[in-house]
C-alpha positions as CSV (number, residue, x, y, z in Angstrom):
1,M,13.2,-4.1,9.1
2,R,16.1,-3.5,6.8
3,E,18.4,-3.5,9.6
4,R,16.9,-6.6,10.4
5,V,17.1,-8.9,7.1
6,L,20.4,-7.5,6.8
7,S,20.9,-8.8,10.4
8,L,20.0,-12.0,9.8
9,L,21.9,-12.6,6.4
10,S,25.3,-11.8,8.2
11,E,24.3,-13.8,11.0
12,E,23.2,-17.2,8.7
13,K,26.6,-19.0,8.0
14,G,25.3,-21.7,6.0
15,L,23.4,-19.0,3.7
16,N,25.0,-19.8,-0.3
17,R,26.0,-16.1,-0.3
18,P,28.2,-14.2,-2.9
19,V,31.8,-13.8,-2.2
20,S,30.8,-9.9,-1.8
21,M,28.1,-9.1,-0.1
22,N,28.3,-5.6,-1.5
23,E,24.4,-6.5,-3.3
24,R,22.5,-5.9,-0.8
25,P,18.4,-6.7,-0.6
26,F,16.1,-3.4,-1.5
27,V,14.0,-3.8,1.8
28,S,11.3,-0.5,1.7
29,T,7.5,0.7,2.1
30,F,5.9,0.8,-1.3
31,H,5.9,4.5,-0.9
32,A,10.2,4.4,0.2
33,L,10.7,2.4,-3.1
34,G,8.5,4.8,-5.2
35,V,10.2,7.5,-4.1
36,H,14.0,6.0,-4.6
37,I,12.5,5.0,-8.2
38,I,11.6,8.4,-9.4
39,R,14.4,9.9,-8.0
40,E,16.3,8.0,-10.2
41,N,14.1,8.8,-13.1
42,A,13.3,12.2,-12.1
43,R,13.4,13.7,-15.7
44,L,11.3,11.5,-17.4
45,L,8.8,12.3,-15.1
46,G,9.8,16.9,-16.2
47,L,10.5,16.7,-11.9
48,N,14.1,17.9,-10.1
49,R,15.6,14.9,-8.6
50,H,14.7,16.4,-5.0
51,F,11.0,17.0,-5.9
52,N,9.2,17.5,-3.0
53,I,6.6,15.7,-0.9
54,Y,3.7,16.9,0.2
55,D,2.4,15.2,3.6
56,R,-1.2,15.4,5.0
57,S,-1.2,19.0,5.8
58,D,0.4,20.3,2.9
59,S,-2.3,18.4,0.7
60,R,-5.3,19.7,2.5
61,R,-3.9,23.2,2.1
62,A,-3.5,23.0,-1.1
63,I,-6.6,21.6,-1.8
64,K,-8.4,24.3,0.5
65,E,-5.9,26.5,-2.2
66,A,-7.9,24.8,-5.2
67,M,-11.4,25.0,-3.6
68,I,-11.2,28.8,-3.6
69,Q,-9.6,28.6,-7.2
70,A,-12.6,27.0,-8.4
71,N,-15.5,29.2,-6.6
72,I,-16.3,26.5,-4.2
73,D,-16.6,28.1,-0.5
74,P,-14.0,25.1,2.1
75,K,-16.3,26.6,4.8
76,K,-19.5,24.9,3.6
77,Y,-17.6,22.2,1.9
78,E,-15.1,19.8,4.1
79,P,-11.1,20.5,2.0
80,G,-10.4,17.2,3.8
81,V,-13.4,15.0,1.8
82,F,-12.2,16.3,-1.6
83,L,-8.7,15.1,-0.1
84,N,-9.7,12.1,0.5
85,K,-11.7,11.4,-2.6
86,I,-9.1,12.2,-4.8
87,S,-6.8,10.3,-2.8
88,R,-9.2,7.1,-3.5
89,A,-9.4,7.6,-7.1
90,K,-5.7,7.8,-7.3
91,S,-5.4,4.5,-5.5
92,D,-8.2,2.9,-8.1
93,G,-5.9,3.9,-11.2
94,F,-7.6,7.2,-12.2
95,A,-6.7,10.5,-14.0
96,P,-8.0,13.5,-13.2
97,L,-8.9,13.7,-16.7
98,A,-10.9,10.0,-16.5
99,F,-11.9,11.0,-13.3
100,K,-13.3,14.0,-15.3
101,N,-15.4,12.1,-17.6
102,T,-16.8,9.3,-15.3
103,A,-18.4,11.8,-13.2
104,K,-21.6,10.8,-12.3
105,D,-23.0,13.6,-10.1
106,F,-22.4,17.4,-9.2
107,M,-20.3,16.2,-6.0
108,E,-17.7,14.3,-8.4
109,E,-17.9,17.0,-10.7
110,M,-16.5,19.6,-8.0
111,I,-14.3,17.3,-6.8
112,A,-13.2,16.9,-10.7
113,D,-12.3,20.3,-11.2
114,V,-11.0,20.6,-7.9
115,W,-8.7,17.7,-8.7
116,E,-7.1,19.7,-11.7
117,K,-6.3,22.4,-10.0
118,Y,-4.2,20.4,-6.9
119,E,-2.4,18.9,-9.9
120,A,-1.5,22.5,-11.2
121,I,-0.6,23.5,-7.8
122,L,1.6,20.5,-6.9
123,K,3.2,21.2,-10.5
124,K,4.1,24.5,-9.9
125,D,5.6,23.3,-5.8
126,G,7.7,21.1,-8.6
127,A,6.1,18.2,-5.6
128,L,4.0,15.3,-5.6
129,D,1.6,14.0,-3.0
130,F,1.8,10.8,-1.0
131,D,-0.2,8.6,-3.4
132,D,1.6,10.0,-7.1
133,L,4.7,8.3,-5.1
134,L,2.6,4.9,-6.0
135,V,1.3,6.6,-9.2
136,K,4.5,8.0,-10.5
137,T,6.2,4.7,-9.9
138,N,4.1,3.1,-11.9
139,D,4.3,5.5,-14.8
140,L,7.8,4.8,-14.7
141,L,7.4,0.6,-15.1
142,K,5.1,1.4,-17.9
143,V,8.4,2.2,-20.1
144,A,9.7,-0.6,-21.4
145,D,13.3,0.2,-20.6
146,V,12.6,1.3,-17.0
147,R,10.7,-1.4,-16.3
148,E,13.5,-3.7,-17.8
149,H,16.4,-2.1,-15.5
150,Y,14.9,-2.5,-12.2
151,N,13.9,-6.6,-13.4
152,S,17.6,-6.9,-14.4
153,I,18.8,-6.2,-10.6
154,W,15.6,-7.2,-8.4
155,K,15.5,-11.1,-10.0
156,Y,13.1,-12.0,-6.7
157,I,10.2,-9.9,-5.2
158,H,9.0,-10.8,-2.1
159,I,5.6,-8.4,-0.3
160,D,4.4,-8.7,3.3
161,E,0.8,-7.9,3.9
162,Y,-0.3,-8.5,0.6
163,Q,-4.0,-8.2,1.6
164,D,-3.5,-5.0,2.1
165,T,-2.5,-3.9,-1.4
166,N,-4.4,-1.3,-3.5
167,R,-4.9,-1.7,-7.2
168,I,-1.5,0.7,-8.2
169,Q,0.4,-1.4,-5.4
170,Y,-1.0,-4.6,-7.2
171,E,0.3,-3.1,-10.8
172,I,3.5,-2.4,-9.7
173,A,4.2,-6.0,-7.9
174,N,3.0,-6.8,-11.3
175,H,5.9,-5.1,-13.3
176,L,8.9,-5.9,-10.6
177,A,8.1,-10.1,-10.8
178,G,8.4,-9.3,-15.4
179,K,9.4,-11.7,-17.7
180,D,11.1,-13.9,-14.6
181,R,7.9,-14.0,-12.4
182,N,9.9,-14.8,-9.0
183,I,7.4,-13.0,-6.7
184,C,6.7,-14.2,-3.1
185,V,3.4,-12.5,-1.5
186,V,2.8,-13.3,2.3
187,G,-1.0,-12.6,2.9
188,D,-4.0,-13.4,5.1
189,A,-7.7,-13.4,3.3
190,D,-9.2,-12.6,6.6
191,Q,-6.4,-9.6,7.8
192,N,-7.9,-7.1,5.1
193,I,-8.0,-3.8,7.4
194,Y,-7.0,-1.2,5.2
195,S,-10.5,-1.7,2.7
196,W,-11.5,2.2,3.6
197,R,-8.4,3.4,1.8
198,G,-8.3,1.7,-1.2
199,A,-6.7,-2.1,-0.5
200,T,-8.9,-4.8,-2.5
201,I,-8.9,-7.8,-1.5
202,E,-9.0,-8.9,-4.7
203,N,-5.4,-8.9,-4.9
204,I,-4.1,-12.2,-2.3
205,L,-7.5,-13.8,-3.7
206,H,-6.8,-13.6,-7.5
207,F,-2.9,-14.2,-6.9
208,E,-3.5,-18.5,-7.5
209,K,-5.2,-16.8,-11.2
210,D,-2.3,-14.5,-11.9
211,Y,0.1,-17.1,-11.0
212,P,-1.1,-20.6,-11.5
213,E,2.5,-21.7,-11.2
214,A,2.9,-20.5,-7.9
215,A,3.2,-22.9,-4.4
216,V,1.0,-21.9,-2.1
217,I,2.1,-22.8,1.3
218,T,-1.3,-22.0,4.5
219,L,0.7,-21.8,7.9
220,E,-2.1,-23.1,10.0
221,T,0.0,-23.1,13.7
222,N,0.6,-19.5,15.3
223,Y,3.9,-18.8,15.5
224,R,3.6,-15.4,17.2
225,S,1.5,-16.5,20.5
226,T,3.3,-19.1,22.5
227,K,1.7,-21.3,24.4
228,P,1.1,-19.0,27.9
229,Y,0.0,-16.2,25.5
230,W,-3.3,-18.3,24.5
231,R,-3.5,-20.8,27.8
232,L,-4.5,-17.5,29.6
233,P,-7.8,-16.1,28.1
234,M,-8.6,-19.9,27.0
235,A,-8.2,-20.8,31.2
236,S,-9.9,-17.5,31.8
237,S,-12.8,-18.5,29.5
238,K,-13.0,-22.0,31.0
239,E,-12.8,-20.0,34.6
240,F,-15.8,-18.2,33.6
241,H,-18.3,-20.4,31.8
242,A,-17.8,-22.2,35.8
243,K,-19.2,-19.5,37.5
244,E,-21.8,-19.4,34.9
245,E,-23.0,-22.3,35.2
246,D,-22.7,-22.6,38.7
247,S,-24.4,-19.1,38.7
248,A,-26.9,-20.8,36.9
249,H,-27.5,-23.8,39.3
250,R,-27.7,-22.2,42.3
251,Q,-30.4,-19.6,40.9
252,S,-32.2,-23.0,40.1
253,D,-32.1,-24.2,43.5
254,R,-33.5,-21.8,45.0
């Protein structure tokens, strides 16, 4: 995507570009953005600038180790379940202590215990997991100096697939929009497919409430599929129904 954006910018002759094109737009996923911001502010988190990033298998291994430390048998309880619950809690904005204090049952109490030990393992390894890339970024952007720095260099924020953002991503977007509130989001409330991993449809549904000054542009034309593509299924559907009707007529004539 980054290459496509830069290519389009260089090809657009009518664009009012600055004399120098050294200032290029920052294009990334939320997680890559997190890595960038955390590396630039690692000392504030007590991290090495070249911190480790746990992938799914690393996290699963660490969760299994944390379960053993908590005297929970990983053969009796699936480590993946604990990892998923912790991941979802992080996406919803919970910290380990807050989760522990609001645990509703024995299972959540076990998860809270494992989470505490899991965080200790991450700290010992000087590592962050995939969810931490968002959580720690959000924590950093709550610091006025850090937030104002990025507000000064990123004046305009554009987010695609906004319907698939979770609570933490929503907060990051608002921090980056800052006082200028120059934010544009693109999304379709009918295509929310990541609710199972924490995405909340309310982010896009409440956008007009969060930014009442925003203009809403509804795209009702299908620009992705050209006529030859959508004519074929329509023709096939008509042919199918025609055959059904013909078969029904023949059945009634018997």
